[in-house]
SEKOLVEX-783369 format. One line per field, with one value per atom (N, C-alpha, C, CB): x, y, z; atom name; residue number from 1; residue in three letters. Coordinates in nm, 4 decimals. Glycine has a CB too. Layout:
! residues N
X X	...
Y Y	...
Z Z	...
mifi CA	...
tivex NUM	...
torse ALA	...
//
This chain:
! residues 139
X 5.4038	5.4999	5.4586	5.5412	5.5364	5.4928	5.4737	5.6173	5.4243	5.4073	5.4162	5.3217	5.5253	5.5693	5.4992	5.6140	5.5403	5.4945	5.3542	5.6869	5.4565	5.3577	5.2425	5.4080	5.2719	5.1588	5.0530	5.1870	5.1316	4.9589	4.8848	4.9947	5.0300	4.8881	4.8360	4.9005	4.8706	4.7887	4.6245	4.9263	4.6538	4.5534	4.4597	4.5952	4.4502	4.4008	4.3300	4.4929	4.3735	4.3648	4.2531	4.5066	4.2578	4.1368	4.0574	4.1644	4.0626	3.9322	3.8674	3.9641	3.9606	3.8453	3.7614	3.8957	3.8102	3.7246	3.5882	3.8645	3.6562	3.5216	3.3251	3.5858	3.3676	3.2949	3.2284	3.3476	3.3004	3.2635	3.1638	3.4059	3.0612	2.9508	2.9220	2.8800	3.0448	3.0065	2.9874	3.1681	2.9471	2.9270	3.0364	2.7714	3.1020	3.2096	3.3284	3.2328	3.3590	3.5279	3.4804	3.6698	3.5983	3.5742	3.7722	3.4819	3.7695	3.8846	3.8409	3.9234	4.0182	4.0040	4.1461	3.9876	4.1728	4.2186	4.2984	4.1071	4.4412	4.5188	4.6667	4.5531	4.6446	4.7255	4.7613	4.6826	4.9474	4.9802	5.0831	4.9667	5.1517	5.3017	5.3691	5.2432	5.4743	5.5944	5.5450	5.6011	5.4601	5.4057	5.2827	5.4995	5.2358	5.0595	4.9767	5.0548	4.8466	4.7513	4.6949	4.6179	4.6793	4.6489	4.4328	4.7469	4.4520	4.2873	4.2875	4.1891	4.1395	4.1437	3.9806	4.1861	3.9639	3.8352	3.8037	3.8877	3.7219	3.6663	3.5573	3.4709	3.5602	3.4774	3.3384	3.5181	3.2214	3.0740	3.0373	3.0252	2.9176	2.8754	2.8794	2.7484	2.8786	2.8253	2.7399	2.8720	2.7800	2.7046	2.5577	2.7518	2.4944	2.3580	2.2923	2.3364	2.3415	2.3308	2.2791	2.4520	2.1615	2.1584	2.3254	2.0261	2.3278	2.4256	2.4092	2.4266	2.5042	2.4717	2.4885	2.5149	2.4873	2.4502	2.3031	2.5789	2.2229	2.0933	1.9996	2.0388	2.0694	1.9711	1.9856	1.9473	2.1583	2.1355	2.2363	2.0416	2.2646	2.3206	2.4422	2.2452	2.5493	2.6195	2.5856	2.7108	2.6129	2.5441	2.6577	2.5373	2.8103	2.9248	2.8810	3.0869	2.8409	2.8023	2.6843	2.8200	2.5891	2.5007	2.5427	2.4216	2.6264	2.5658	2.6457	2.6100	2.5860	2.5191	2.6335	2.3927	2.7571	2.9026	3.0063	2.9532	3.0878	3.2023	3.2694	3.3087	3.3214	3.3332	3.3711	3.1895	3.4879	3.5665	3.5089	3.7016	3.4773	3.4128	3.2597	3.5293	3.2067	3.1399	2.9891	3.1127	2.9566	2.8187	2.8570	2.6773	2.9739	3.0274	2.9548	3.2270	2.9105	2.8936	2.9844	2.8455	3.0074	3.1323	3.2312	3.2282	3.2293	3.3654	3.4819	3.3116	3.5998	3.7343	3.7622	3.8380	3.8070	3.8974	3.9632	4.0573	4.0572	4.1799	4.1097	4.3167	3.9824	3.9893	3.9315	3.8739	3.8393	3.7784	3.8744	3.6892	3.9650	4.0946	4.1821	4.2372	4.2203	4.2906	4.1009	4.4323	4.0434	3.9208	3.9240	3.8513	3.9675	3.9025	4.0766	3.7337	4.1595	4.2786	4.3529	4.3452	4.4316	4.4838	4.6337	4.4409	4.6673	4.7936	4.9379	4.7910	4.9226	4.9937	5.0197	4.9215	4.9314	4.9271	4.9675	4.8249	4.9706	5.0021	5.1286	4.8848	5.1870	5.3084	5.4093	5.3799	5.5073	5.5637	5.5287	5.6288	5.4078	5.3039	5.2881	5.0965	5.2451	5.2618	5.1244	5.3383	5.0629	4.9584	4.9537	4.8306	4.7801	4.8291	4.7002	4.9046	4.6952	4.5925	4.5176	4.7064	4.4413	4.3993	4.2557	4.4136	4.2189	4.1355	4.1130	4.1270	3.8840	3.8626	3.7524	3.8392	3.7661	3.6868	3.6286	3.7273	3.4914	3.3647	3.4140	3.1661	3.4570	3.5084	3.3809	3.6404	3.3228	3.1428	3.0916	3.0830	3.1707	3.1832	3.2370	3.2658	3.2774	3.3091	3.4275	3.4199	3.4927	3.5992	3.7399	3.5476	3.8001	3.8956	4.0221	3.8606	4.1319	4.1791	4.2326	4.2016	4.3425	4.3161	4.5117	4.2065	4.6244	4.7317	4.7946	4.7907	4.7323	4.7953	4.8310	4.7072	4.9281	4.9306	4.8310	4.9820	4.7316	4.6256	4.6309	4.3673	4.6306	4.5695	4.7012	4.5224	4.5850	4.6696	4.5367	4.7863	4.6104	4.5038	4.5014	4.5946	4.3276	4.3041	4.4003	4.0836	4.3523	4.4333	4.3918	4.4093	4.2663	4.2451	4.3150	4.0405	4.2705	4.3217	4.5118	4.2870	4.5545	4.6813	4.7433	4.7377	4.6481	4.7094	4.6506	4.6690	4.5894	4.5273	4.6162	4.2598	4.6573	4.7846	4.9082	4.8178	4.9301	5.0090	5.0600	4.9755	4.9287	4.8906	4.9341	4.7645	4.8534	4.8506	4.9482	4.6958	5.0631	5.1609	5.2093	5.1053	5.1449	5.1779	5.2723	5.0114	5.4078	5.4689	5.4875	5.5330	5.4052	5.4609	5.3081	5.6288	5.2572	5.1574	5.2148	5.1292	5.1053	5.1665	5.0590	5.2326	5.0756	4.9673	5.0100	4.9585	4.9197	5.0103	5.0743	4.9227	5.0712	5.2160	5.2564	5.1930	5.2891	5.4440	5.3808	5.5286	5.5139	5.5763	5.6012	5.6776
Y -1.3301	-1.2600	-1.1415	-1.3228	-1.0471	-0.9141	-0.8789	-0.8145	-0.8315	-0.8798	-0.8112	-0.9294	-0.8252	-0.7051	-0.5756	-0.7478	-0.4880	-0.3576	-0.4766	-0.2310	-0.5352	-0.6012	-0.6612	-0.6874	-0.7563	-0.7815	-0.7232	-0.8224	-0.6414	-0.5747	-0.4834	-0.4464	-0.4295	-0.3184	-0.4775	-0.1087	-0.5529	-0.6490	-0.7039	-0.8156	-0.7121	-0.7506	-0.6610	-0.7896	-0.5322	-0.4365	-0.4251	-0.3422	-0.4422	-0.4131	-0.5510	-0.3914	-0.6408	-0.7594	-0.7344	-0.8866	-0.6445	-0.5819	-0.5312	-0.4417	-0.3970	-0.3342	-0.4107	-0.2528	-0.5691	-0.6014	-0.7736	-0.6393	-0.7181	-0.7592	-0.6788	-0.6520	-0.4927	-0.4249	-0.4289	-0.3407	-0.5340	-0.5209	-0.6258	-0.5696	-0.5272	-0.5761	-0.7032	-0.4682	-0.7727	-0.8941	-1.0015	-0.9462	-1.0551	-1.2014	-1.2949	-1.2536	-1.2897	-1.3419	-1.3442	-1.3007	-1.2685	-1.2005	-1.0702	-1.1279	-1.0717	-0.9600	-0.9000	-1.0077	-0.8012	-0.7539	-0.5936	-0.7808	-0.5730	-0.4445	-0.4264	-0.4502	-0.2751	-0.1696	-0.1128	-0.0781	-0.0746	0.0142	0.1160	-0.0756	0.2302	0.3281	0.3590	0.4259	0.3467	0.3574	0.4302	0.2793	0.5247	0.6493	0.7315	0.7984	0.6442	0.7075	0.6726	0.9202	0.4995	0.4651	0.5579	0.4859	0.5866	0.6628	0.6174	0.8661	0.5689	0.4624	0.6734	0.3090	0.6132	0.7449	0.7482	0.7035	0.6064	0.5319	0.4155	0.6082	0.3754	0.2006	0.2740	0.0078	0.1021	0.0906	-0.0514	0.1092	-0.0788	-0.2779	-0.2317	-0.3193	-0.3662	-0.3349	-0.3610	-0.4582	-0.2904	-0.3037	-0.2361	-0.2219	-0.1464	-0.1026	0.0290	-0.1608	0.1604	0.2335	0.3493	0.2354	0.4468	0.4869	0.5089	0.5771	0.4476	0.4797	0.4287	0.5691	0.2738	0.2009	0.0915	0.1884	-0.0361	-0.1943	-0.2646	-0.2760	-0.3355	-0.3922	-0.5480	-0.3794	-0.6404	-0.7477	-0.8555	-0.7705	-0.7869	-0.9113	-0.8745	-0.8810	-0.7215	-0.7323	-0.8281	-0.5754	-0.7801	-0.8772	-1.0543	-0.8074	-1.1096	-1.1715	-1.3224	-1.1160	-1.2249	-1.2915	-1.2449	-1.2741	-1.2192	-1.1801	-1.1417	-1.2531	-1.0429	-0.9706	-1.0277	-0.7800	-1.0910	-1.0458	-1.2629	-0.9534	-1.3378	-1.4148	-1.5142	-1.4024	-1.3902	-1.3876	-1.3660	-1.3158	-1.3288	-1.2689	-1.3598	-1.0774	-1.3236	-1.4559	-1.4843	-1.4262	-1.3681	-1.4142	-1.3850	-1.2666	-1.4254	-1.4491	-1.3470	-1.5285	-1.2380	-1.0354	-1.0547	-0.9070	-0.9593	-0.9202	-0.8311	-0.8569	-0.7216	-0.6544	-0.5794	-0.5341	-0.6152	-0.4980	-0.5367	-0.5495	-0.6224	-0.6072	-0.6568	-0.7461	-0.6049	-0.6349	-0.4668	-0.6790	-0.4458	-0.3617	-0.2147	-0.4208	-0.3410	-0.3398	-0.2302	-0.4607	-0.1396	-0.0425	-0.0945	0.1068	-0.1337	-0.1769	-0.1254	-0.0452	-0.1938	-0.1929	-0.0214	-0.3653	-0.0943	0.0206	0.1049	-0.0232	0.1334	0.2550	0.3629	0.2365	0.3099	0.3491	0.3941	0.2223	0.3252	0.3708	0.5004	0.2034	0.5110	0.5873	0.7090	0.4841	0.7142	0.7998	0.8954	0.7275	0.8208	0.9581	0.9667	0.9230	0.9622	1.0412	1.1645	0.9709	1.2239	1.2783	1.2938	1.3667	1.2871	1.2568	1.2900	1.3206	1.3731	1.4621	1.3704	1.5841	1.2745	1.1588	0.9940	1.1682	1.0116	0.8840	0.9095	0.8248	0.9992	0.9681	0.9082	1.1194	0.7818	0.7120	0.6277	0.7658	0.5850	0.5754	0.3549	0.7287	0.3377	0.1269	0.1368	0.0286	0.0663	0.0009	-0.1980	0.0836	-0.1858	-0.2683	-0.4154	-0.1996	-0.4742	-0.5590	-0.6850	-0.6454	-0.6938	-0.8355	-0.9094	-0.8623	-1.0181	-1.0199	-1.2167	-0.9528	-1.2288	-1.3189	-1.4398	-1.2727	-1.5510	-1.5840	-1.6514	-1.6443	-1.6977	-1.8175	-1.9725	-1.8087	-2.0722	-2.1942	-2.2451	-2.2614	-2.2325	-2.2731	-2.3122	-2.3869	-2.2283	-2.2899	-2.1515	-2.4298	-2.0847	-1.9242	-1.8749	-1.9207	-1.7563	-1.6462	-1.6631	-1.4152	-1.7189	-1.7718	-1.6482	-1.9123	-1.6208	-1.5857	-1.5978	-1.5625	-1.5093	-1.5545	-1.5794	-1.4704	-1.6213	-1.5766	-1.6256	-1.6147	-1.7116	-1.6847	-1.5710	-1.7089	-1.5825	-1.4885	-1.4057	-1.5302	-1.5067	-1.3811	-1.2718	-1.4375	-1.3150	-1.0933	-0.9842	-1.0389	-0.9434	-0.8792	-0.7409	-0.9944	-0.6496	-0.5315	-0.6149	-0.2817	-0.5148	-0.6028	-0.4841	-0.6189	-0.5378	-0.4013	-0.2722	-0.4097	-0.2208	-0.0870	0.0071	-0.0805	-0.1075	-0.0264	-0.0049	-0.1255	-0.1645	-0.0855	-0.0088	-0.1269	0.0595	0.1932	0.3235	0.2032	0.2542	0.4331	0.4067	0.4826	0.3024	0.2758	0.3588	0.0653	0.3241	0.3292	0.5307	0.2410	0.5781	0.7308	0.7978	0.7659	0.6942	0.8236	0.8427	0.8073	0.7560	0.8126	0.6708	0.9585	0.5210	0.5043	0.3794	0.4483	0.3181	0.3516	0.1260	0.4818	0.0464	-0.0903	-0.1466	-0.1490	-0.2396	-0.2988	-0.4968	-0.2887	-0.4772	-0.6056	-0.6719	-0.5733	-0.7840	-0.8547	-1.0094	-0.8786	-1.0832	-1.2112	-1.2389	-1.3720	-1.2639	-1.3622	-1.2749	-1.5205	-1.1366	-1.0591	-0.9545	-1.0413	-1.0032	-0.9250	-0.8155	-0.9656
Z -9.8252	-9.8986	-9.9358	-10.0033	-9.9474	-10.0037	-10.1979	-9.9365	-10.2459	-10.3600	-10.4511	-10.3713	-10.5899	-10.6595	-10.7085	-10.7548	-10.7676	-10.8258	-10.9602	-10.9246	-11.0035	-11.1050	-11.0824	-11.1650	-10.9787	-10.9026	-10.8389	-10.8398	-10.7887	-10.6799	-10.7723	-10.5050	-10.9242	-10.9391	-11.0179	-11.0703	-11.1046	-11.1929	-11.0733	-11.2420	-10.9429	-10.8607	-10.8372	-10.7533	-10.8277	-10.8174	-10.9630	-10.7690	-11.1110	-11.2177	-11.2209	-11.3024	-11.1902	-11.1767	-11.1022	-11.1367	-10.9094	-10.8451	-10.9869	-10.7171	-11.0450	-11.1408	-11.2171	-11.2360	-11.2876	-11.3903	-11.3283	-11.5423	-11.2105	-11.1034	-11.1689	-10.8970	-11.2116	-11.2572	-11.4014	-11.2331	-11.4103	-11.5933	-11.5629	-11.7438	-11.7288	-11.7379	-11.8445	-11.7588	-11.9168	-12.0721	-11.9649	-12.2288	-12.0290	-11.9850	-12.0567	-12.0254	-12.1485	-12.1717	-12.0865	-12.2658	-12.1215	-12.0499	-11.9641	-12.2028	-11.8453	-11.7762	-11.7829	-11.5960	-11.7966	-11.8318	-11.7695	-12.0051	-11.6587	-11.5677	-11.6463	-11.3655	-11.6140	-11.6806	-11.5630	-11.7481	-11.5346	-11.4651	-11.5211	-11.3647	-11.5804	-11.6037	-11.4892	-11.6730	-11.3883	-11.3497	-11.4624	-11.2743	-11.3534	-11.3885	-11.2639	-11.4988	-11.2758	-11.1762	-10.9915	-11.2132	-10.9977	-10.8815	-10.9043	-10.7491	-10.8839	-10.8674	-10.9914	-10.8744	-10.9728	-11.0267	-11.0968	-10.8674	-11.2422	-11.3331	-11.3333	-11.5498	-11.3433	-11.3739	-11.4319	-11.4717	-11.3846	-11.4407	-11.4643	-11.2955	-11.5738	-11.7020	-11.6645	-11.8993	-11.7198	-11.6714	-11.8747	-11.3925	-11.8424	-11.9976	-11.9365	-12.1566	-12.0729	-12.0090	-12.1397	-11.8411	-12.1731	-12.2851	-12.2264	-12.3473	-12.3458	-12.2670	-12.2144	-12.2511	-12.1020	-12.0055	-11.9980	-11.9793	-12.0004	-12.0265	-12.0940	-12.0576	-12.1900	-12.2656	-12.1450	-12.3587	-12.1700	-12.1389	-12.1686	-12.2604	-12.0634	-12.0212	-12.0971	-11.8620	-12.1757	-12.1799	-12.0709	-12.2722	-11.9824	-11.8284	-11.7769	-11.6543	-11.8711	-11.8275	-11.9433	-11.8067	-12.0567	-12.1183	-12.1600	-12.2405	-12.0877	-12.0869	-12.1580	-12.1045	-12.2973	-12.4203	-12.4410	-12.5413	-12.5351	-12.5602	-12.7302	-12.5058	-12.7632	-12.8486	-13.0037	-12.7883	-12.9696	-13.0154	-13.0737	-12.8766	-12.9377	-12.9619	-13.0471	-12.8990	-13.0566	-13.1209	-13.2496	-13.0760	-13.3010	-13.5127	-13.5403	-13.6222	-13.6389	-13.7403	-13.7965	-13.8668	-13.8346	-13.9342	-13.7816	-14.1260	-13.8314	-13.7130	-13.6599	-13.7518	-13.6687	-13.6481	-13.5400	-13.6488	-13.6083	-13.4570	-13.3729	-13.4705	-13.3949	-13.2784	-13.3281	-13.2171	-13.4201	-13.5182	-13.3823	-13.7655	-13.3948	-13.3066	-13.1141	-13.3969	-13.0962	-12.9693	-12.9370	-12.9546	-12.8088	-12.7668	-12.7150	-12.7121	-12.6328	-12.5098	-12.4979	-12.5253	-12.4809	-12.4543	-12.3482	-12.3895	-12.3994	-12.4468	-12.2217	-12.6428	-12.1466	-12.0028	-12.0502	-11.9854	-12.1623	-12.1968	-12.2658	-12.2865	-12.2489	-12.3502	-12.2277	-12.5193	-12.1880	-12.0630	-11.9081	-12.0377	-11.9473	-11.8207	-11.8984	-11.7813	-12.0425	-12.0888	-12.1609	-12.2104	-12.1865	-12.0981	-12.0035	-12.0293	-11.8705	-11.7833	-11.7308	-11.6196	-11.8354	-11.8192	-11.8789	-11.8290	-11.8617	-11.9560	-12.0096	-11.9377	-12.1522	-12.2028	-12.1261	-12.3228	-12.0554	-11.9571	-11.8682	-11.8978	-11.7988	-11.7364	-11.7633	-11.7178	-11.8858	-11.9419	-12.0204	-12.0301	-12.0146	-12.1263	-12.0260	-12.2199	-12.0883	-12.0277	-11.9197	-12.0097	-11.9497	-11.8295	-11.8764	-11.8684	-11.8170	-11.7826	-11.7901	-11.5914	-11.8447	-11.7893	-11.8068	-11.8676	-11.6843	-11.6452	-11.6216	-11.5318	-11.6868	-11.8041	-11.7119	-11.9589	-11.6311	-11.6282	-11.6745	-11.5011	-11.7251	-11.7477	-11.6753	-11.8950	-11.6490	-11.6169	-11.7083	-11.5064	-11.7222	-11.8081	-11.7023	-11.9341	-11.7625	-11.6718	-11.6976	-11.7551	-11.6159	-11.6617	-11.6332	-11.5974	-11.6189	-11.5542	-11.4293	-11.6139	-11.2905	-11.1827	-11.1336	-11.1775	-11.1759	-11.1285	-11.2817	-10.9170	-11.2024	-11.3384	-11.2614	-11.3565	-11.3357	-11.3327	-11.4074	-11.3982	-11.3229	-11.3966	-11.4919	-11.3727	-11.6775	-11.7615	-11.7659	-11.8622	-11.7423	-11.7298	-11.8662	-11.6019	-11.9803	-12.1464	-12.1808	-12.2583	-12.2807	-12.3656	-12.4333	-12.4331	-12.4108	-12.5799	-12.4603	-12.6693	-12.3556	-12.3250	-12.3555	-12.0822	-12.4268	-12.4711	-12.5576	-12.5673	-12.5537	-12.5492	-12.7707	-12.4804	-12.8176	-12.9683	-13.0678	-13.0332	-13.1498	-13.2531	-13.2347	-13.4158	-13.2181	-13.2301	-13.0400	-13.2736	-12.9227	-12.8168	-12.8715	-12.6436	-12.8846	-12.9301	-13.0132	-12.9392	-13.0886	-13.1531	-13.0786	-13.3225	-12.9500	-12.9449	-12.7691	-12.9538	-12.6942	-12.6009	-12.7131	-12.5678	-12.8290	-12.8720	-12.8608	-12.9935	-12.9070	-12.9205	-12.8356	-12.9205	-12.7196	-12.5842	-12.4310	-12.5163	-12.5224	-12.4583	-12.3615	-12.3774	-12.3822	-12.2119	-12.3172	-12.0433	-12.2577	-12.2821	-12.3197	-12.1916	-12.1614	-12.1938	-12.1397	-12.1014	-12.1508	-12.1671	-12.0489	-12.3752	-11.9311	-11.8298	-11.8132	-11.6771	-11.8125	-11.8423	-11.7240	-12.0384	-11.6859	-11.5734	-11.6892	-11.4801	-11.8161	-11.8850	-11.9698	-11.9752	-11.9325	-11.9607	-11.9154	-12.1241	-11.7516	-11.6489	-11.6789	-11.6028
mifi N	CA	C	CB	N	CA	C	CB	N	CA	C	CB	N	CA	C	CB	N	CA	C	CB	N	CA	C	CB	N	CA	C	CB	N	CA	C	CB	N	CA	C	CB	N	CA	C	CB	N	CA	C	CB	N	CA	C	CB	N	CA	C	CB	N	CA	C	CB	N	CA	C	CB	N	CA	C	CB	N	CA	C	CB	N	CA	C	CB	N	CA	C	CB	N	CA	C	CB	N	CA	C	CB	N	CA	C	CB	N	CA	C	CB	N	CA	C	CB	N	CA	C	CB	N	CA	C	CB	N	CA	C	CB	N	CA	C	CB	N	CA	C	CB	N	CA	C	CB	N	CA	C	CB	N	CA	C	CB	N	CA	C	CB	N	CA	C	CB	N	CA	C	CB	N	CA	C	CB	N	CA	C	CB	N	CA	C	CB	N	CA	C	CB	N	CA	C	CB	N	CA	C	CB	N	CA	C	CB	N	CA	C	CB	N	CA	C	CB	N	CA	C	CB	N	CA	C	CB	N	CA	C	CB	N	CA	C	CB	N	CA	C	CB	N	CA	C	CB	N	CA	C	CB	N	CA	C	CB	N	CA	C	CB	N	CA	C	CB	N	CA	C	CB	N	CA	C	CB	N	CA	C	CB	N	CA	C	CB	N	CA	C	CB	N	CA	C	CB	N	CA	C	CB	N	CA	C	CB	N	CA	C	CB	N	CA	C	CB	N	CA	C	CB	N	CA	C	CB	N	CA	C	CB	N	CA	C	CB	N	CA	C	CB	N	CA	C	CB	N	CA	C	CB	N	CA	C	CB	N	CA	C	CB	N	CA	C	CB	N	CA	C	CB	N	CA	C	CB	N	CA	C	CB	N	CA	C	CB	N	CA	C	CB	N	CA	C	CB	N	CA	C	CB	N	CA	C	CB	N	CA	C	CB	N	CA	C	CB	N	CA	C	CB	N	CA	C	CB	N	CA	C	CB	N	CA	C	CB	N	CA	C	CB	N	CA	C	CB	N	CA	C	CB	N	CA	C	CB	N	CA	C	CB	N	CA	C	CB	N	CA	C	CB	N	CA	C	CB	N	CA	C	CB	N	CA	C	CB	N	CA	C	CB	N	CA	C	CB	N	CA	C	CB	N	CA	C	CB	N	CA	C	CB	N	CA	C	CB	N	CA	C	CB	N	CA	C	CB	N	CA	C	CB	N	CA	C	CB	N	CA	C	CB	N	CA	C	CB	N	CA	C	CB	N	CA	C	CB	N	CA	C	CB	N	CA	C	CB	N	CA	C	CB	N	CA	C	CB	N	CA	C	CB	N	CA	C	CB	N	CA	C	CB	N	CA	C	CB	N	CA	C	CB	N	CA	C	CB	N	CA	C	CB	N	CA	C	CB	N	CA	C	CB	N	CA	C	CB	N	CA	C	CB	N	CA	C	CB	N	CA	C	CB	N	CA	C	CB	N	CA	C	CB	N	CA	C	CB	N	CA	C	CB	N	CA	C	CB	N	CA	C	CB	N	CA	C	CB	N	CA	C	CB	N	CA	C	CB	N	CA	C	CB
tivex 1	1	1	1	2	2	2	2	3	3	3	3	4	4	4	4	5	5	5	5	6	6	6	6	7	7	7	7	8	8	8	8	9	9	9	9	10	10	10	10	11	11	11	11	12	12	12	12	13	13	13	13	14	14	14	14	15	15	15	15	16	16	16	16	17	17	17	17	18	18	18	18	19	19	19	19	20	20	20	20	21	21	21	21	22	22	22	22	23	23	23	23	24	24	24	24	25	25	25	25	26	26	26	26	27	27	27	27	28	28	28	28	29	29	29	29	30	30	30	30	31	31	31	31	32	32	32	32	33	33	33	33	34	34	34	34	35	35	35	35	36	36	36	36	37	37	37	37	38	38	38	38	39	39	39	39	40	40	40	40	41	41	41	41	42	42	42	42	43	43	43	43	44	44	44	44	45	45	45	45	46	46	46	46	47	47	47	47	48	48	48	48	49	49	49	49	50	50	50	50	51	51	51	51	52	52	52	52	53	53	53	53	54	54	54	54	55	55	55	55	56	56	56	56	57	57	57	57	58	58	58	58	59	59	59	59	60	60	60	60	61	61	61	61	62	62	62	62	63	63	63	63	64	64	64	64	65	65	65	65	66	66	66	66	67	67	67	67	68	68	68	68	69	69	69	69	70	70	70	70	71	71	71	71	72	72	72	72	73	73	73	73	74	74	74	74	75	75	75	75	76	76	76	76	77	77	77	77	78	78	78	78	79	79	79	79	80	80	80	80	81	81	81	81	82	82	82	82	83	83	83	83	84	84	84	84	85	85	85	85	86	86	86	86	87	87	87	87	88	88	88	88	89	89	89	89	90	90	90	90	91	91	91	91	92	92	92	92	93	93	93	93	94	94	94	94	95	95	95	95	96	96	96	96	97	97	97	97	98	98	98	98	99	99	99	99	100	100	100	100	101	101	101	101	102	102	102	102	103	103	103	103	104	104	104	104	105	105	105	105	106	106	106	106	107	107	107	107	108	108	108	108	109	109	109	109	110	110	110	110	111	111	111	111	112	112	112	112	113	113	113	113	114	114	114	114	115	115	115	115	116	116	116	116	117	117	117	117	118	118	118	118	119	119	119	119	120	120	120	120	121	121	121	121	122	122	122	122	123	123	123	123	124	124	124	124	125	125	125	125	126	126	126	126	127	127	127	127	128	128	128	128	129	129	129	129	130	130	130	130	131	131	131	131	132	132	132	132	133	133	133	133	134	134	134	134	135	135	135	135	136	136	136	136	137	137	137	137	138	138	138	138	139	139	139	139
torse MET	MET	MET	MET	ARG	ARG	ARG	ARG	PRO	PRO	PRO	PRO	THR	THR	THR	THR	LYS	LYS	LYS	LYS	SER	SER	SER	SER	GLU	GLU	GLU	GLU	TYR	TYR	TYR	TYR	TYR	TYR	TYR	TYR	LEU	LEU	LEU	LEU	ASP	ASP	ASP	ASP	ILE	ILE	ILE	ILE	ALA	ALA	ALA	ALA	SER	SER	SER	SER	ALA	ALA	ALA	ALA	VAL	VAL	VAL	VAL	SER	SER	SER	SER	LYS	LYS	LYS	LYS	ARG	ARG	ARG	ARG	SER	SER	SER	SER	THR	THR	THR	THR	CYS	CYS	CYS	CYS	ILE	ILE	ILE	ILE	ARG	ARG	ARG	ARG	ARG	ARG	ARG	ARG	HIS	HIS	HIS	HIS	TYR	TYR	TYR	TYR	GLY	GLY	GLY	GLY	ALA	ALA	ALA	ALA	VAL	VAL	VAL	VAL	ILE	ILE	ILE	ILE	VAL	VAL	VAL	VAL	ASN	ASN	ASN	ASN	ASN	ASN	ASN	ASN	ASP	ASP	ASP	ASP	GLU	GLU	GLU	GLU	ILE	ILE	ILE	ILE	VAL	VAL	VAL	VAL	SER	SER	SER	SER	THR	THR	THR	THR	GLY	GLY	GLY	GLY	TYR	TYR	TYR	TYR	ASN	ASN	ASN	ASN	GLY	GLY	GLY	GLY	SER	SER	SER	SER	PRO	PRO	PRO	PRO	ARG	ARG	ARG	ARG	GLY	GLY	GLY	GLY	ASP	ASP	ASP	ASP	LYS	LYS	LYS	LYS	ASN	ASN	ASN	ASN	CYS	CYS	CYS	CYS	CYS	CYS	CYS	CYS	ASP	ASP	ASP	ASP	TYR	TYR	TYR	TYR	GLY	GLY	GLY	GLY	ILE	ILE	ILE	ILE	CYS	CYS	CYS	CYS	MET	MET	MET	MET	ARG	ARG	ARG	ARG	ALA	ALA	ALA	ALA	GLN	GLN	GLN	GLN	ALA	ALA	ALA	ALA	LYS	LYS	LYS	LYS	ARG	ARG	ARG	ARG	ASN	ASN	ASN	ASN	SER	SER	SER	SER	CYS	CYS	CYS	CYS	TYR	TYR	TYR	TYR	GLU	GLU	GLU	GLU	GLU	GLU	GLU	GLU	CYS	CYS	CYS	CYS	LYS	LYS	LYS	LYS	SER	SER	SER	SER	VAL	VAL	VAL	VAL	HIS	HIS	HIS	HIS	ALA	ALA	ALA	ALA	GLU	GLU	GLU	GLU	GLN	GLN	GLN	GLN	ASN	ASN	ASN	ASN	ALA	ALA	ALA	ALA	MET	MET	MET	MET	ILE	ILE	ILE	ILE	SER	SER	SER	SER	ALA	ALA	ALA	ALA	SER	SER	SER	SER	ARG	ARG	ARG	ARG	ARG	ARG	ARG	ARG	GLU	GLU	GLU	GLU	MET	MET	MET	MET	LEU	LEU	LEU	LEU	GLY	GLY	GLY	GLY	ALA	ALA	ALA	ALA	THR	THR	THR	THR	LEU	LEU	LEU	LEU	TYR	TYR	TYR	TYR	LEU	LEU	LEU	LEU	SER	SER	SER	SER	CYS	CYS	CYS	CYS	GLN	GLN	GLN	GLN	TYR	TYR	TYR	TYR	TRP	TRP	TRP	TRP	ASP	ASP	ASP	ASP	GLY	GLY	GLY	GLY	SER	SER	SER	SER	GLY	GLY	GLY	GLY	TRP	TRP	TRP	TRP	ILE	ILE	ILE	ILE	GLU	GLU	GLU	GLU	ASP	ASP	ASP	ASP	GLU	GLU	GLU	GLU	SER	SER	SER	SER	GLU	GLU	GLU	GLU	GLU	GLU	GLU	GLU	VAL	VAL	VAL	VAL	THR	THR	THR	THR	PRO	PRO	PRO	PRO	CYS	CYS	CYS	CYS	PRO	PRO	PRO	PRO	ILE	ILE	ILE	ILE	CYS	CYS	CYS	CYS	GLN	GLN	GLN	GLN	ARG	ARG	ARG	ARG	MET	MET	MET	MET	ILE	ILE	ILE	ILE	SER	SER	SER	SER	ASN	ASN	ASN	ASN	SER	SER	SER	SER	GLY	GLY	GLY	GLY	ILE	ILE	ILE	ILE	VAL	VAL	VAL	VAL	LYS	LYS	LYS	LYS	VAL	VAL	VAL	VAL	VAL	VAL	VAL	VAL	THR	THR	THR	THR	ARG	ARG	ARG	ARG	ALA	ALA	ALA	ALA	ARG	ARG	ARG	ARG	LYS	LYS	LYS	LYS
//
């Protein structure tokens, strides 16, 4: 059966997430405008920095206090996708966001309502001109 456009772009976001270097969750983002892929991004350390998968530990999980993002060294998938696109390309666009988590035996697609951009990414998305975010739970 032929996938819907949302399923198609979410499947691409899922494939992009496989490049993630995070050991907790793999995120992939695809920005689409006028039915064309504008850019993609996945979560991981900034270019040139050592990755959590190289260390074998999650800095955020190792933090002594329960913080949101101060200890996390990754750039989010949405951020990486947005910095690879121009504002003109993002005006009126849709961002497709996929997330996988490790269940002990493999990476599983997270289809819960919890897959949403963080507050900082949401502000950046709004400011970029992207008008819609689509996840498996919110098609």
